[in-house]
N, C-alpha and C positions, 0 to 999 in steps of 0.2 A: 324569390327565386334564387337569387346567388348565393343565400346561405346554405338553401336545400342543396343545390350543385355540391358545394363544397362540402357538407356531410357524406353524400354519395361516394365523392371521388374518396375520401377519407376512407370508408367502408371499403372499398374496392382496394384500394391500397393495403388496409388490415387485413382484409383475406388474402392478397397474395402472400403479405407477409407469412401469414399463419398456414398458408399451404406449403409454401418454401419450407418453412421450421419442420412441419409434420412429413414433409419428404425425405429431410435430412434425418429424420428420428426414425422411420419407417426404414428405412433402407439402411438404417445404421452405418452413416456414412462417419468418416473418423479425420481425423487432420493428414492432408495430403488426398484426400480421395476428390475423384474430379464430380462438377456439377453437370446438369445437362445445359446446353446452349439457351440461348434467351431464347431463339426462334422454338425448341423443344418445349421449354417451359411455358411459354407463350400459349401452346397449343393444349399441352397437358391440364393448364390452369384453366383453360378459356379466357384470358384476358389480353390486353395487348403489349407489345414488348416495352411501352414507355412503361408500362406499371410493373413490369417484370423487371426491367431496368431500376425504377425507383425502389422496388422491394428488395434487389440486391445489394444495392447502396446502403440501404439499413444494415444490412448482414457485417456488409464492408467496414462500415464504420465502428461495429462492435468488433470487429477482427475475425469475426466467425469464417468470413469467406474474404479470399483473396485472389489475386488475379496473377496468374504464372504465364510468362511468354511462350508462345506456340503449343501451352496447354489449355490456357483459358481458365475459367474459376474454378476453384478447388476449394476445399473447407481449408481454414486455419486454425484457430485453436478455440475450444469453447471455455476455456479459461483466459479472462482479460488480463494482461499485463499491469495496465494502468487504470482500474474504472474511475478514476475520480480527476483523470487529467483535463477533461474540458471543464471543471468547475474551480480548478485550483486558482486559477484567475479571480474569480469572484469571490472564494472563500476568504480570501486575503483581505476582501473589503469588510470582512466582520469580523471585530477583535474576539469576541466570545469563541469564535473558531480553534484560535491558539489554545484558548485553557482545554476545548474539549480535545484538540489533537494530544495535549499532554497526558490528558485522562485515557484517551484509547490507546497511546503507545504504551504508557505502564500496562494497561489491562492486558494488551496483546502481549509485550513482551514479558510479564511476570506469569501468563497463562501458558506460555511457550516454554517456559523455562524446561520441563521435562524432554520435552521435543528436541531442544537444543542439547542436552545433556546426551539422551538417544542416538543422537545424529551427527554431532560435533567431531571433526575429524583432526589430526596432528597438524594439517596445512591450515587451519581454520584459527587454530588456537595460536600458530604463528603469526598467524596476518594479523590478528587482535594484538599480540605482545611488540608486533613491529609497530603498530600505529601508536600504540600507548608510551613506546619508548622516542619515537620522533615527536611526540606534542612538547614543544619548549616553548612555543609563543600563543599569546592571543591572537595572532593572525590566521594562524591554520586550524583556530578552533572548531569554526563551523565544518569546514571540510571534515577533518578528522570525526566530529559528530555523526557526520552523513554515513561516511564509511564503515564508522565501527557498528552502528546500530544496524546498518542495511546486512551486515555481515552476521551478525547475532539473527536476524530475521531469516535470511537465507538458510541458515545453519538448519532451521528446521527442516527443511527439504519439503516445504509445502507449499504448493502453487498458491493456493488462497492466500496465505500468510504474507507471502513475498508479493504479489500483488497490492497489498497495503503499503508497501515502501514508502511508495512516493506521498501518500496523507501523512502517514503517522511518524515517517522520518525526514523525510526532504522538506515538506511543506512546514512542520514546523521549526526544523533548523534554519529556514528563511525566514523566518520570524525573529529570529535571535535578535537583530537589532534592536528591535522594539523592547524586548523583555531582559535583555543581557545583564544592565544594569541591577536589575531586582532579584535575578534567579540565579545567576550563572555563579559558581564558586571559581576563585583563580584559579590558573593552570595546575598548578600543582597538585589541588585538591582535586580537581577534574581527573587529572591522571592518577591519582589514590583510589577514587572511585571506582573509576573504569580499570584498572590494575585487579581490584578485590573482585569484579565478575570474571576476568579471565583464571584467574586462581582459582576460583569456585569452578568454573567448566572443568579445568584442567585436574582439579581435583576428582572430579565428577561428583560433587558435594551438592545434594539439592537444596538441603536447610541453607548452607553458604551462599547459593545462589540467589535463591529467594529473597534472603538478608540484603544481599549487594545489592540486587535491583532497586527493593523498596526504600532502600536507602540513599540509592542516586537519585530517585523521584521525590523522597520527601520533601525535600525546601519549596517545590512546585506549590504542593498541597498546605504546606504550613504556611505559607506567607500569603497565599490566594494569588493563581494566576491572573484570574480578570479582575480587574479595578472593582474595589468594594466587595469581591466574593472572596471570602474566608472557608477554605474547605480543609476540614480535618480529615485527613485519610490515616495518618499513622500517630498514636499518642507521643508526645513529647518528652522524651528522657535523655538523660546524661547521653546514654552509649548510642543514641540515632539522632540527636540535633548538632547540627553543623552551622554555621552561618554561610551562605553563600555570598 
């Protein structure tokens, strides 16, 4: 009987969540639009206020609904700012995740290169140059890397790509203490690689940008990020092999 009760309660909550979702979509509500009160939703959906409150919490946790003082519940955003926020502490316990984060970050940046070229502004280039010029010591490497690659992804002006920054940039960078000794180039080489990316962007040269991005990530795949795993993505040649 206890298990059956839980199933029924979950079914009611799921129905409420689906009903509220359908209401938002059918009425074409967008960010800032007001939602009905809990009482109105309770009456309209034919469920208790407690279930309405639980269903609203589901959408609040996702950032789709937010509460404004003197207004009530309104639509927040349909695109999550950070969809992996709740998972990051757990991902850090899985060493394999760092390898996969490198793969995803390289794939995302290389695949986004055309958008970077199309949308980068002079102020973006200036910020990147300033970061490279300021990189003079190992102590500031992690913060530099987070800022530099975050700017690259924001440069795409694509909200879905921007939402991946915490996973592909911040999560990977905070794993740096574990992998720095094996994969990071010295500070001088790091500056050279990042400067090549900036120069390719400034020149609006797609070929140079693709080459600079791949060269930057090549050591991770040539040496194998995960222990005992050698992943060859780029052929080793005299022009693209450098020791980290």
